[in-house]
N, C-alpha and C positions, 0 to 999 in steps of 0.2 A: 504493500499499500504506500502511496506517496502522500505527504503532506507538507503544508508550507507552515513554517512558525517564523516568528519575528523575535529577534534577540537583540538586547542592547549591545552597542559596540564593544563594550568592556568585555562581554561574554563571548562575542565573537572572536576577539583578539585572543582571549585565554583558550577558547576552544581550538584555534588555529595553532597556538603554541603547544597544546596538548597533543594534537594530531601530528604535528612536525615531530615532536619527541617520540611518540609511540609509532610512527610511521604508518598511520591509518587515515581513512577518509573521514570528513565530517559526519557522514551518515553512519559509519561504523561506530564512532565515538558516541553519537547520540543514541544509537541502539544499545550500546553497552550500558549507558547511563540510565536509560529508560528501564532496562532489564534490571539493573542493580537496585533502581528504586521500587520497582514491583516486588522483587524478592525481599527487599527490607519491610516493605508494607505487610507483606504475608506473614513475615516473621513477627513484626511488632504486634499485629492483631492476634496471632496465635489462636490458642484454645480459650474462649470466653471463661472458662470456669478456672484456668490456671491462675493459682495465687489467691483463691477466695479465702483460704485459711490464714494468709499472712499477718492479718491483724488479730487473730485470736491467740490466747495465751495458753493454749492446750494442744496437745498433739492429736492429730487425727486418730492415731491408735486409742489413745485414752478416752476420746470422746465416743468412738466406736464401742469400746468395752463398757462405758457407762451405759450407752443406749441399749446395748443387749442385756445388760443386767436387769433392765426393766422388765424383760420377757420372763425373767425367772420369778418375779413377784406376782404373777398372774394367779 
């Protein structure tokens, strides 16, 4: 797919310097940047349940044991 984007001169100059240093085209550099950004976003979002216990001051195992003890008192 082709697309047209507008960049400030300072970004074009920095992009050109990077491309000369890496020996790649502007298109290749932009594809790499977009790929890296999308990967970082997927990683940042991650599993929405990850870290839910971070603020609790009890281990998950202790919580589980306490909850299951309730079953013994029926």
